[in-house]
C-alpha positions as CSV (number, residue, x, y, z in Angstrom):
1,M,110.2,91.8,126.7
2,G,107.9,93.6,129.0
3,S,104.2,93.7,130.2
4,D,101.6,93.0,127.3
5,S,100.4,96.7,127.8
6,F,104.2,97.9,127.0
7,V,104.2,95.5,124.0
8,Q,101.0,96.7,122.8
9,S,102.1,100.4,123.0
10,L,105.1,99.6,120.9
11,R,103.4,97.9,118.2
12,P,102.3,101.2,115.9
13,L,105.9,102.5,116.4
14,L,107.3,99.3,114.7
15,R,104.8,98.9,111.7
16,D,107.7,100.2,109.4
17,V,110.2,97.8,110.7
18,E,107.9,94.7,109.5
19,E,108.7,95.5,106.0
20,N,112.4,96.2,106.0
21,R,114.7,93.4,105.1
22,G,117.5,95.2,106.8
23,F,116.3,94.2,110.3
24,C,116.9,90.6,111.5
25,R,113.8,88.5,111.6
26,E,113.1,88.9,115.2
27,E,113.2,92.7,115.0
28,R,111.1,92.5,111.8
29,L,108.4,90.3,113.7
30,A,108.2,91.9,117.0
31,T,104.9,93.4,116.5
32,R,103.2,90.3,115.0
33,P,100.3,88.6,117.3
34,T,101.4,85.7,119.5
35,L,100.3,82.2,118.2
36,K,97.5,82.3,121.5
37,E,96.1,85.6,120.3
38,L,95.8,84.3,116.8
39,F,94.0,81.0,117.7
40,V,91.8,82.2,120.4
41,D,88.7,82.4,117.7
42,S,89.4,78.7,116.7
43,T,86.0,77.1,117.2
44,D,85.8,74.8,114.1
45,K,88.3,73.2,111.8
46,A,87.7,75.5,108.8
47,T,88.6,78.9,110.9
48,R,91.4,76.7,112.3
49,N,92.6,76.3,109.0
50,E,92.3,79.6,107.9
51,L,94.3,81.1,111.0
52,I,97.0,78.5,110.0
53,H,97.1,80.2,106.8
54,S,97.2,83.4,108.2
55,A,100.0,82.6,110.8
56,V,102.1,81.1,108.2
57,R,101.5,83.4,105.0
58,A,100.7,86.8,106.8
59,H,102.2,86.7,109.9
60,Q,105.4,84.5,109.0
61,Y,105.4,81.9,111.8
62,K,107.5,78.9,111.2
63,L,105.4,75.6,110.3
64,K,107.1,74.0,113.5
65,E,106.0,76.8,115.7
66,V,102.5,76.8,114.4
67,G,102.4,72.6,114.7
68,D,103.9,73.2,118.3
69,H,101.5,75.4,119.3
70,L,98.3,73.3,118.0
71,G,99.8,69.6,118.6
72,L,100.1,69.0,114.9
73,C,103.1,67.9,112.7
74,Y,104.7,70.7,110.8
75,S,104.2,68.6,107.5
76,T,100.4,68.7,108.4
77,I,100.7,72.6,108.8
78,S,102.3,73.0,105.6
79,V,99.3,70.9,103.9
80,I,96.8,72.7,105.6
81,A,98.1,76.3,104.3
82,K,98.7,74.9,100.8
83,R,95.1,73.7,100.7
84,V,93.9,77.1,101.8
85,D,96.0,78.9,99.5
86,E,94.7,76.6,96.3
87,S,91.1,76.9,97.7
88,S,91.4,81.0,97.9
89,K,93.1,81.2,94.6
90,S,90.2,79.0,92.8
91,Q,87.6,81.0,94.5
92,E,89.3,84.1,93.1
93,S,89.6,82.7,89.7
94,R,85.6,82.0,89.8
95,S,84.9,85.5,90.8
96,D,86.9,86.9,87.9
97,P,84.5,87.5,84.9
98,I,87.1,87.2,82.2
99,I,87.7,83.9,83.4
100,E,84.3,82.7,84.0
101,V,83.4,83.7,80.3
102,C,86.3,81.7,79.3
103,Y,85.4,78.6,81.3
104,L,81.8,78.8,80.1
105,S,82.9,79.0,76.5
106,M,85.4,76.0,76.8
107,A,82.8,73.9,78.7
108,R,79.9,74.6,75.9
109,T,82.6,73.6,73.4
110,S,83.4,70.2,75.2
111,G,79.9,69.7,76.4
112,N,80.4,70.1,80.0
113,T,78.8,72.6,82.1
114,R,78.9,73.2,85.9
């Protein structure tokens, strides 16, 4: 495709293409970072799992692509991405004051507290 500097110079020009479904997948995803770039800061398991989630959900890498890069099975990548989804959703719901009030009132009526 060209040198790294050439690819970097084209990325800003192709941002609109990422969202347009009229382009084929290869063209839409031309500006995404490489897996090597994504996982350069992977120092521990928690960071790796967050990066796996980002690669699959945000950058639309296939489970097999991520698994091959990390030496893991695609099904393991799927489980990791799902767990990160679930943990981020539970953290979001805990930070919502309305949900917190509902949870506390339910806990009081049942006798359970955190």
